[in-house]
N, C-alpha and C positions, 0 to 999 in steps of 0.2 A: 565775801566782797574782795575784789582785787586790791592789792596794796599798790601805792605809788611806786614807780620804777626807782625813784630816789631812795627807797627803803632797802635796795638790794646791793650787796657786794658780790664780787666774783672771786672764786677760788678755782684752781685747776692744776693740771700736771702735764699739759701739752699733748694729752690724748683726749680728754674731755674736760668739762667745766661745770660748776654748780653755782646757782644763785642762792645766796644766803640773806634772808631778810633781817631787819633790825630786831624783830621779835624772836629771833633764833630759829626760824623755820627755813629749811632748805626746800624751796618750792620748785626747783627745776634741776634735773640731772639726767643726762643721757649716758647709757652704759653699753659698751665700753668706750665708745668714741663720740665725738661731737654730733655726728649725723646718725647715731644709733637711736632706737626708740627710747623714750624717757621712762624712768621708773618713778620719778617724782614730777608730776605735771600740774600741781596746784596752781602754778603761775597762769595756766590757761583754763582753770576751772575752780575747784575748791579743794579743801583738805581730803575729800573722798577720792580725789584723783591722784593722790600720792604726795606726801611731804614727810619731813623729819624735823621735828621741833624739840629744842632743848632750851628751857628758860626757867627763871625763878617762879615759884608758885604765887608769889606776891604780885598782884596785877599793878601795883603802884610803884614798882621798883624803878630806879633811875638808871637809864641805859646810855652808855657812850661807847663809841667804837672808833677804830682806826685800823690801818694796816700796820703790822710791825714794820718800821721804816725800812725802805729799800727791798721789801719782799711782797709776796702774794699771800702771806699768812694773815688772816683776818683775826683781829683781837677785839672782843666785845666785853665790856665791863658792866656788870650788874650790881647795883647797890640797893640793899633793902634795909629795913629798920633793924635787922638782926645781924647783918654782915655784908661782905662783898666777895664776889667771885669774878674771875676772868675766864672766858671761853675762847679757846684757840681753835679755829676752823681752818683746815688746810688739806691739800692733796699731795702726798709725797711723790717725788719723781720716781720713775721706773723705766728700766730698759726693756721690760716685757710689754709688748704692745697690747696684750689682753689684761694687764694688771692695772686696775684702778682702785685705789683706796681713798676713802674719805674719813679723816680723823677729826674727832671732836673731843678735845681735852679740856677739862674744867679744873681750874686752880683755885683753891680756897685762899683768899687774901686776908680776910678779917672775919671774926665771929663765926657764924654758921648761917647757911642759906638753904632753905628748902627748895628743891628743884623738881620739875616735871619733865619727863621725856615722852614724846609720842611719835611712833614710827608707823607710817602708813605706806606700805610698799604696793605700787600698782604698776606692773610692767606694761609694755605696749602702749605708751602714752596715756597712762592712767586708766587702762581698761582691764588688764588681767590681774586677778588676785592670786598671789603665789601660795604654794603649799609651804607652811612654816613648821619647822621642827626644832625642839629644844636640843642644845648641845652643851657639853661641859664647859665650852668657852663662851656660850651665849646662845645664838640662834642660827639656823640655816633656812634660807628661803629659795624656792625653785619655781620657775614658771617657764615651761617650754625650754628654749635654748639658753635661758639666763638663770644665773644663781648668784646670790650674795650671802656672805656670812657676816653676822653681827658679833664682834668680839667685845666683851665687856664683863667685868666682875660685878657690875651693878645688877641686882636682881631685876628681872623683867617678867611681865606676864601678858598673856593674850586676852583681848576682850573686844567684842564687836568688830572683828576682822582687822584689828590693829594691835600693835604692841605698845605697852605703856610701862612707865616706871616712875616711882616717887622715891627720892633719895635726898639725903642731907649731905652737904659739903661743908666741912669745917676747915679752919685755917690750917694750911700745910698739906691738906689732902689734894690728890690729883686724879680723881676718877676719869676714865676715858671710854669712848666708844669708837670702834672702827667698823665702817661698812666696807667690805672687801668683795669685789666682783670677780667672778670666774665663769667661763662657759660651763653649762650644767653637766656636760659630758666629761669634764676634767675635774681633778681633785682641787680643793682650795689650796691656796698658797700660805706660806708662813707669814704671820703678822708680827713685825718686830716691836720692841718697846716703844710706846708712843712718845715718851719724853725725849728719847734719843732721836726718833724720827723728826720731831719738832725742831730739835737743835740742828740736825743735818739740813732740813728744808730751809730754815732761816739762813744758815751759813751759805748755802748754794745761791739763794736769791740775792743776798747781799753782795756776794762776789760778782754775780752777773750784773747787777744794777750799778755798781760803782764804776763800771767801765763806760757809762753813758757820758758822752762829751757835753760840755756846756759851760756857761759862766755862772756858777753857783754863787759867787761872791757879789757880782754886780746885779744879777737878776735871780735872786733866790726863789721867788714865787714861780717865775717862768720855768726855772730849772726843775723845781719840784714837780710841776705839772707835766713836764716833758718826761721825767723819769717814770712817773706813774703811768703815763700813756705808753711808754716803751714796755713796761711790765705787762700792761694790758694787751699790747700786740703780741708779746711773747706768749701770753696765756691763750691767745687765739690761734697759735701756731700748732699744727699737727706735727709733732717731732719726727715720726718715722719718715715723712716725705718732704717736710719743709713747707707744705701748703698752709695758707692762712685763711681761716673762715672769716666771712664778713661780720658775723656775730654768732654767739653760741646758742641763739634762740630762734624760734619760729613763731610767726603769726602775732607778734606784738604789733598792735595797729598803728598806722600813721595818722589815723583819725579815730578817736575814741568812739566806739559803737559802730564804726564803719567796716568796710570790707577790704580796705587796703592793707591786707595782712599777708605777709610773704615769709617763706622759709629762707633764712639767711645763713644756714650752716654749710655754705659752699664757698668756693674760691672764685672770685671774679677777675677776669683778665683786665677789666676796666681799671682795677686798682694796681696793676702790675708795676708801672713806673713809680707811682706815688709811694707804694710800699718800699720799693728799692731805695728811693731817695730818703725816706724816713729812717731806714736802717743804716744807710751810709752816713746820714747826718749824725746819728747817734754813735757811730763808730762800731756798729755791730756787723762786721764784714762776714763772719761765719753765717749769720742768719740771712744776710743778703745772698751769699753763695747758695744756701739751701733753698731760698725762694726761687732763685734763677734756675736751679736744677729741677725744682717742681715744675716751673713754667716750661722748660724744655721738654720734659716727659709728657706733660698734659697736652701740649700742642703738637706733639709728633703725629704725623699722618698726612693725609691729603690736605693741602692748604684751604681748599674750598669747603672743608668740613670743620673749620675752626669754630668753636663754640664761645659764647660769651662767658660761660662759667663751667666749672668742673667740680667733682667731688674732691675730698681731701687727698685721695690717692690718684687723682686724675680721672675718676669715673665720668663717663659721658652721659649715661642714661639716668636722668633725674626726673622721673615722671611725677606729675603733681596730682595729689588726691586730697580729699577732705576727711576730717575726723568728726563725724556727727555727734559723738558722745561727749565732746568737750565744748562747753559754751563759749569759750574764748575769753581773752582778757577784757574785763568790763563788758562782757556780752558782745564782743566784736567778732562776729562770725563772717566767714568760716575760718576754722583752724586748718591750715594747709600744711601738708608734708610734701617735699619735693618742690620744684620750681619750673613751671612751664616756660618761663622766659629763657631757659637754656636752649630752646629751639628757635629763638628769635634771630633775626639778622641785625647785627650792629657793626657797621663798617668802621667805627672808631677803634675797635679792638686791635686791628692790624697795626695802627699807629702806636697804640699803647705797648704792644709786645715788642715791636721793632725799636721803639724808644728805650724800653727797659733794657734790652740786650745791648743797645748802643751805650747807654749809661753805665752798664756793668763794665764794658770795654774801656770807657773813659776813666772809670774809677780803678782800673787795673786789677779787677778781680781775676782769679785764675783763668787763663785763656781756655776757651772751649771752641775747637775748630768747627763743630757742628752748629754752634750758635750763629755764625755768619751764614752757614748753609741754610739754616732755617729762615733767616731774614731774607735771603735771596729768593727762597721758595715762596715766601708769603707775598713778595712783590708781584709775582706772576698773575694771580687772580685779581690783585688790586689794580693792575694796569688796565684790565678790561672792565672792572666792575666798581671803580671808585665812586662813580656817580649813581650807584644803585640806591633806591629809596630804602630806608631802614626804620627800625624802631627807636633809635637814638640811645643816648647814654642812660636815660631814665626808664628804659624798657616799657614804653607806653604800650598799652594793649588796644589802642585805637589804630587808625589807618597808618600805614607806612608813609613816610614823606622824606623830603630832602633836608635833613637836619644839618644846620650850619656847622655845629660842633663835629659831627661825623666827618664832614668834608675837610674840616681843619685837621683832624687827626689823620686823614688819608694824606694830606699834604705833609704832615709830620713824618709819616712812614717813608716817603721818598726823600725828604730832606735829611733824615738821619742816615738813610742808606748812602746818600751822596757824601755826607760828612765822614762816614766810616771808610769809604773808599779813599777820600782825600787825606784823612789823618792817619790811616793804618795800612795804606797800600794794599787794600783787599781787592780781590778780583770779582767782577760782575759777570753774570750771564749775558747782560745787555750792555750797550755802551753807556757811559756816564752821560753823554749828551742826550740820549733818549730819556733818561731819568730826570735830567734837568728840565727838558722840555715838558715832561709830564707835570713836574712840580710847578712850573710856571703856569701851565694851563689850569691846574687846580686852583692856584692862587688867584688867577684872573677870574675864574668862574665864581669863586666865593665872594670876591670883592664886587662883582657885578650883580650877582643874584642873592647873596646873603646879607647885603647892606642896603638899608632903606634910607635914602637921602632925606626924605621928609621927617623921619624919626631921628635922623642923624645917629643911627645905631645899627649894628648888626642885629639880625632877628633870629628867632629860634629855628625857623625853616624857610626855605625859599618860597617867596610869594606870600608869606604871612606877615602879621603885625605883632605877634606875641614875642615877648622877650624870654630869655632863658639864662640862668646864672652860669651855665657852662660856657657862655660867651666870655666870661672873665678869664678863661684860659687862653684866649687869643694872644695877649702879650706874653704870657708865661711860657708858651711853647715857641715863642719867637716868630710867630706868623706875621705880626706887625709890631713895631716898637711902641713902647708905652706912651711916647709923646706924639704918636700919630693922631690927628684930629678924630679919625673914625673910632679909635680905641677910647679916647677921652669921651666922645659922645656916647659910646656904648656903656661905659661905666656910669656916666651921668644918668642915662636912661634907666639903668638897673636901679640906681639909687632912687629915682623918682617913682618907679612902677613896681619894683619887687622888694624894696627895702621898707621895713616897718619903722615907726618912730623910735623904737628901742634899739635900732641898729641891726636887726636880724633880717636875713634874706630868705625869701621863698625861692625855690629852684625854678618855678614857673607859676603862672596864674592858672589854676585848674579850671577857672571859668572861661578862659580863652583857649585852652589847649584840650583837644579831644584825646584824652588818654585812655578811653574805654572804661572809665570808672566814674562813680558819682563825685561831684565837686567836693573839695575840701581836704586839706592836710595841714600839718604844722610847718614851721620854718625848718629848712634843711641845714643842719649845722655846718657841714663841710663847705657849703656855698658861702656862708658867712666868713669862714676862714679864707676862702678865695678872695673875697672882697678886701679883707685886711691885707692880703698879699698885694692886691692891686694898689692899695694906698701906699704900701712900702715902696713899690716901684715908681709911684708918682711923687715920692718924697713927702707925702702927707703923713708924717710920722705920728703926730698927735692923734689923728683919726685912726691910724693903724693900732696904736697902743690902746686907745679907748675901746675900740671894737674887740681887740684880743682879750683885754681884761674883762669886758662884758661877757664874752664867751666862756672864759675861765669861771666866771661866777655862776654859770649854769650847771656846772658839774655838781654831782651830789657830794656829800660830806667825805666820800672815799675817793673823789677825783675821777668819777666815771661819767661818761656821756652816752646818751642814746643816739639814734639816727636823727631824730627831730626834736623840736621843742614846741609845745602848744602855748602860745603867748597869752591867751585869755585865761586859762586855768593855771598857767605858769607851772606846767609839768613836762617832764621828759616823756616822749612817746616814740614809738617805733622800736625795732629790735635793739637789745641792750645786753652788754655795752657794744657799741658799734665801732668797728675798726676804722671805717672811713672818716668818722668824726675825729678819732684820736690821731689818725694820720695827718689830718689837717692841723690839729693842735701842734703836733710835733714840727711839721715843716714850716708853718707860719712862725712858730716860736724861734726857730733857728734863723729864719729870714729877718725877724725883728732884731735878734741879738747881733746878727752880722751888720745890719744897717746901723745899729747903735754904736758899733765899734769905731765909726768915723764917717765924716761927710763923703769921703771918696767912695764908700761902699753903698751909699744910699741909692745910687742909680745903677748899681752893678747889674741889675736884672734887665736893663733896657737892651734892646738889640735892634738891628736893622732888618728890614724885610728879607726873607730867605736866609736869615742867619739863625742857625739852630743853637746858638750859645745861650739863649735865655732859658732858665730852668722851668720845668713843668712841676711846680711845687718842689723845686730841685734842691740839691745839696748846698748847704752853706759851708762855713768854715773852710777847710783846705781840701774839700772833696771837689774834683773837677766837675764843672757844669757840663750839661749836655745841650 
């Protein structure tokens, strides 16, 4: 039976990541990278599809857990009638792109505790049983191109196509296990002392996380949540390239038992500007630089071949297929690998990329001459095709249409290009007057066709009546000021039709929107953060704080959020942990803290029409707005 997502913690080394359950089972791990096949896939099946569990033999033990403060090291404490142990789960950092180790160190704290270990290795997403051989350091397992070594002094034995061990941990003892990956055609690498590796990993993370900006004294709970979300975003980053995956998992359903199951182990252009703002808000300029470099490399090429997502190294070919041998999380079929949405048309991504590069320039990141060249090149197809029907920000698999948010982001693309010319004396291929005329034309088109006077609200797509939470971005990107009656009407309409009584927001009503899939999904957490941002901009600080704190309360005990929340069963659903949700948590938190710093800042996000100075979930503190 599938475990609730709330049961899982995340460990990683910026090459790959693992999900560790409260019961001591690692149920998901892809090796050697985020988008590689999984060797533990119990998350999408059962133990026979691969897992690695270490836990006390006593089924009635008391278990508590946390992250070592300021780190990505998971610390789980088990107390039994005979003693207490602490299990440290972590993945040491490595400069070798093929080197991924998972370390599990058990420390005896009191008395003695009888422990069980069960290792079920199944490569190729839970399908391939490896050839396992005994070594003087432990075990070696090989399946095709993949190999792992299990280093431990604890005796292990093989039975029923798995490896098991029963051992006793006494006070002061520190038995350890290391799973070490290497390509099968290469020799294994040296595994250092696990205690020293733990100390080094803790020290690195603490040094990194203490750089996070914020007001820990006035807003300790918010600051703690932001730091944990920053660490989570760092764990979702592929260090060799700077790309950031949306989540480390695939096919965790947006509706339990349904088919809204997608592979999120890729990098979305939709997230470009929001990621940049989150990193700049936190003071992580090196990471912002790395993300911008990934963005530049991935989008290089013909502008009309721009994709909505890419692989961690900028790969374009992301074919989607299904794994019939996996039953899926809570029998939510199919399990999908790859993502066919990579071939969709989404016009909003032009605005996202151009805004991200403009924001980097405003924040005075290291200048890149070819960044402006890319922005100019992207404008060329957009001049001709900004009114193309597309699949929208939510990648609907229904018919293409004129999505209002997509058109708004096309407006953003021209607006930010104009701002770049005006503020930085950059040269255009076209006249500035031509771009201004296009920007004004798009603005007028949206206001005429994307706004419904009877509803007193902007609508999801031209000619429709459905609403969409992405319309909350209209004041954030500076398309219209927050005090414009049409913006106020849109916020009110979203509150009336997409907002639940508990304050959580659906991204759209699946009964009204043909997205090519059966009806039903949870509330989309990033959209709820956007509504909190709208409240800040309106000066509704009590509403903003209440909603933000409500969202913080949805995190699991380790501070992690999924993509969505199912309000009836009160469970996190969707891929986990989800970068988009944590980006929203970070940016809204900074917006709230800035607004709380004084009345003069509470309306700092307002802007006049055609003024690109309003942030797109943008930087607070002393980071320049875009």
